[in-house]
C-alpha positions, 0 to 999 in steps of 0.5 A, a space after each residue: 402057899 401062905 408067908 408070915 413076913 415081919 420087919 421094924 420099921 422106925 422102932 414098929 413091927 409090921 407083920 404082912 401075910 403073903 399068898 402065892 396061889 395056882 389055878 386053872 380057870 375056868 375050872 375044868 375048861 380044856 380052853 382055859 388057862 393057868 391064874 397066879 396070883 399074889 395076894 397080901 393080907 387076904 386082900 383077894 380083891 386086890 392081887 399084888 401079882 396076877 399072871 394068866 397063861 397056858 404055858 407051864 413054864 410060865 408059871 414055872 419061871 414066874 414062881 422062881 422069880 416071886 420067891 
């Protein structure tokens, strides 16, 4: 999911892109876990928020909280 956010501050318009990414890591490994990250302005090296868990319910709860 990717969303653009625009707001005005001191008569300047500031735009940010926010992405939420969910995956299973390591890919295909039954011993792995879900990783949910929020990325600001395509800066994948420094996620804003990260959650790692094996619980589907925790992922759902976290996504609802973040949105």
